[in-house]
N, C-alpha and C positions, 0 to 999 in steps of 0.2 A: 801784120795780118790787112787784109784788103776787106775794105766798108761796102757796104751795101750803096745806093743811092737815098740820099735823107726824104727824096720826092714818092718814096717807094711808101703804099699805103700801110699803116701802123698794123693792118694784117701782116701784111707780108715780113714787115722787121719780125715783130711778135714770132710767126713759122721759121725764121729763118735765125733767130738769134740773131739783127742786124747782117747774115748772108756773112761772119765769118770764117775762115777757115784756118784751122789748129797748121801750123805753116810746117812741118816737121813730115809728120804721117797726111797729110790734106787732107784730113778728119772732117767730115763735117759736120760732127756734134762737138761740143765745146767740150776742152777735160777737162778734169778736175785738180787740182794742184795743194797739196795739201799738206806743201810748204811751212815751216813756223817761223825760218829765219833765212835769210838772205846773204850771199858773200859782197863781202865789201871786196871791193877794185884791189888795187897798189899800192895805191896812195892814199887811201882810208876812205875814200870816198864812196857812196851810193848814187852811179851815175845812169841805174837802172829805175829809180824811182823808191823802192822798197827797201825796207828796212828790218821792219818783223812782221810775224803773223796776225798780230792786232792790230793795226792799222792797214795793214797793208796785205793783200792777196789778189790775184789774178783770176781766183772762181768768183771773186767776191766783185768785179769789177764787171766781168760780163753778166752780170744778172743787174747790177747797178745800172751799166751805161743803156740797154736793153731800157730798165723801166725810165730813164730820165729822156729818151725819144719819148715813148709812149704817152708821158706824162707831158711835153712837152717844156722844159725844166732845163736847167743848166748843169746840176749833177746831184745826185741819190745816196742815199746808205744803206745799207743793211745793218739789220738790227738781230738781237737774239729771241724778240718775241714784240708781239706789237705795243707790248707795255712797255721796252723796252725805250722802242721809240719814242712812245709819246711820252715818256714822261724824260726823257733828252732832251724835249722842245722846254717843257718846264724847268727844268735842271741848268739851260741855259740862260736865263732868266737870272735877273740880281735877287737878294732878298728884299722886300718891298714893294717892289713893284706887283703892279696889282692885274688881273684877269678877269676876265667878261665869258663865260663857258655857258653852255647851254646844260636847262633843268634833267631834258631828256637825252642821255646818252648812254657811249657802252659804263655799265654798271661801274667795273673792274677802276677806270679810270675813275668816275667821280667819285667813286668814295678812296681813293691813293688824294685827289685834289683837296677832298675835305677834311682828308686824316693828314698824313706826312707830306704833304705840298703846300698846308698852311705852317709845320711848323720849322718849313724849309724857309719861312720868312713870305712868301707868298701871300694876297690875300685877293680873294675870289667873290663875285658877283654870278651869278647864277640866272638865265634867264631862259625863256620862251623863246624857243629857237624862230621858231615861224612867224615871229613877230619884230621886223628888221626895228620897228619903231623901242622897241622895249631895248633891244641894241642901243639906238640912239641915244635914251635916257640912262644906259649903265656905262658905257662907254666916257672916260675920264683923260682929255686931252692934259697930257704932260706925265698922267700916271698910271694911265690902262698902257702896255709896254704889252698886251699878247690878247686877242681875240681867237677863241678856239671854238669850232663849230662840227660839226657831224650830219651831214647830209647827203641821203635820208638817215634817218635817225632811227637809232635802235633800242624796242623793238617796232616805234610806233611807227617811223617809218615819215615824221615828219620834213618836210623842206624848207631849208635854210636860205633865201637871194643872197647869193655869194658875192653878186656884183658891189650889190646896193652895202651891205654890208662889208665887207671891206674898203669902201669909199670913205665909210663915216670914222674905220680904224683909220686909214691912213690919214684923214686929215687932223685926228687928233698925235699923230705920231705914233701908232702901235702897228704890230703886224700882224696878219692872218693867217692861221693854219688851219687846214680841212681835214678832216679825219674822212678819205672816200673808199671806203674799204668794201664798204655795200657797191656805189656805185662802178668803181674801177675805172682805169683809164679808158675800156671801151663806151662807156656809156657818160662821161663826163669829164674833162679835166679843169680842175679849179685854180690851175695855173692862167688858162684865157679869162677867167672872169675876175679877176685879178690878187688872187690866193698868192700868198710868200710860200709858204710850205705848204706839202701834203704828205699824209699820215695815210700808210696804211698795214692793217693787219697781213700779212704774208700768209700768215696761214691759211688763209682766208682764198679768198676766188684767183690770187693771183700763183699760190702753189695746186691748189684746186683739189688736192688726192687727198684730203687729212691725215696727211705725216709728216707732216715737220713744224717745228714752232718757230715764227721768222715776223719781223716785221723791218718798212721800208719807210722811210723821206724824202724825199724831192724838193728842193727848194727853187723855188724862180729867180735866186740871183745869189751866185756863190760870194757872201759878203763877211762882213765880222761877228755874226751873228752863227754863219753856219759854220763859222773855222769854231765858236763856241763849243757847238753841237758836235763838232767831230772830236772836239777833245773831250766832251762829255763823255763819246762812243768808247775813246781809247784809254780814258784815264778810268773808268766805273769796268772797260772788261766788259760792255755789254753787246760783245762781237758774235755772228753769225758763226756754226760749224763750216769750214769747208763743203760735206756732202751736199748738209740742208743750205746750201748757197749754190751749189751743183741743183739739186731740186725744185729749187725754186724757178731758176733759169728753163730750166726742164718744163716745169707746168707753163711759166707764161707763155711758152709759146705756143697752148691751147687754148689759151689764153678769148680769144675771136671765141673763138665756137664752144665755147663752154657756156660763155657768158649769154652770148645770145639765146643759144638752145633752153638756158634757162628764164632767160626772160620773155620765149613766147610761152612757156608753158605756164610760169608764171601767172601772164594774163592772162591765161585759158582758166588756169583755176580760181583765178579772181571773179574771173565774172560768173564764173558758174555758182559758187558760193555765199556771189551778194544778196543775194534772195532766197537763200535759203531757208526753209522754215524752221531750222534747229541752228543757227549762225545768227548772233544781234549787228554783227558788223563785221565789215572787210576790212581792211585797213589796207592799202595798196593804191601807191603813185598812177599809176597805169588807168586805174577808173577816172574816169572825169568826174563823179559823186566825191572824188578825195580832194578833201580840202587845200591839200598842196598840186592838184595836178596842172594848172595851167603855169605853173611857175616851175616845175617838174620836167615839162614840155622844153623848156628853154631853155632849159642847164643840162636835159638829159639829152643823148642824140642816140638813136636805134633798138632804144624798150626804155623800159624801168625798174630792172633787174628783176634778181630771183629771190628776193625777201619778197615776204609777205605778211600778216598778221590778222586771225580770226581771232573775232572776240564769242564766245560759245554761251548760247541761252543758258542756262540754267547757275551760273556762275561757276566760281571756283570749281566743285566738286564734280561739275557737267565737263570742263576745261579737261581739270586732269584724268576722267574717266575716257574723255576721248582719248589723246595719247597714250595709254593703255591697250586700247584697243587697237590702237596701228598696226600695220605689220609692214605694210613699205617704210610708212614714214618713221625712221628709228630714233625712239629718246633719248638723244644723246645734245650732250652743249656744243656750240659750234656752227659755223656755214662755211657756205660757199665751195665745198664739194662739189663729186659727183654725184653722192646718194643723195636721198631727201631728208632732214632730219628734221622734227618738231621736238616742242620745250614750254611748258608751262612755267614763262618766265619769272614771274610773282613769287610763286614760292620756292625757283634760285636767288632771286636778288636779296628777297627780304624786308622785314617792315619796312622799311625807309624806300620801299621801291616807289615809283611814280605807276609803273604800268598795273594796270587793272588785273585784277583776279580772274577773271573770264577771258585773258588772252593766252592765245598758243599761237607760238611764234613759227613760220615755218620756215627752212631754208631748202628750197628748190631745187632739185640735182638735173641729170639729164636722163631719168628714166622715160621713157612714154607717158607722156601730159594723163594719157584717159585712163591708164594706171592707177596712178597720184590719183585721182578725184576718184574712183573706185575704191578706194582703200581708203580716203576718208570717210564717202558717203557710209558707210558699212559700219566705221567708227563711231558716227554721228548717232547712226539709228541703236547701234549697241551701247551706246553710254546713257541713251534716253530711254530704256526698257524700265 
């Protein structure tokens, strides 16, 4: 297949799925390959490079090559979910290895790290991800093997200094993995700041249509550790279905447009409610008053993402009441789709959550921003009656 120039803008690479044309039919849409196995050559070899559908499938490869190009990495892998992708990194470590991770992060992974991962034999130090000095204190040369970051961090959107933390980690002999689900490769490319691995919940922005569950990893170097991760995926069987892989690459073709629109709307919404009489605080990296704004502006280009949170005056009861009164903002878990979602994270995450109970997480879709603002306005009024 012919491939477009690597000098093309990332938006062009994504829209054209790297410009590949299917050689037999000349289709401009990448095909789906449902095959679970491949024929050997007459001498019992596999010169086409594919043996079995679990580790090898051309449908995976289309999405993986596109993501690799967008992230500026060396290789990518698709997984059955974001959790499968994230846990594969930790399972590629060895019992006794030490990990530094953020206190505020995706709650499902945090729960797994504090439970199953410790049973695997890993040890953890959790720190404030916005405090680079805290990482310097927590990283132990010769013992720490991985630093896990999530920036912006869900759901308070704190910003980690990827370059500074990567320098600390590398000096101590540790790798850095970044959950960049919220930023997407459109707004931030962690590998350019020194990250070794980038993880995405492909369920979210990469797919963008709330119709698959998927996860991805991209590596800066296809080294021995990457081979261990590949082995984990194959041996555990944490692979994505071929139709889901096809939907993922289909979604990535419109990634730029969706992320740009969501970012523009999120900034407008954040500015509107920043001084609202019924809102205690708006958490959004695009606001100059936000603690991580300057760092976010250095690490993110083209916008600050489609995720923000509001803290509602009146505490938890008022926050839950606001979510109950929305019409356009749908009460649902997840983010990154074309539809806007609202969720009271504290009650979802449970009593061990670090999330304030007055906080509502907002995932801004591609609807008309003024309609979303009007819907939130009426919900705030109704909840405070």
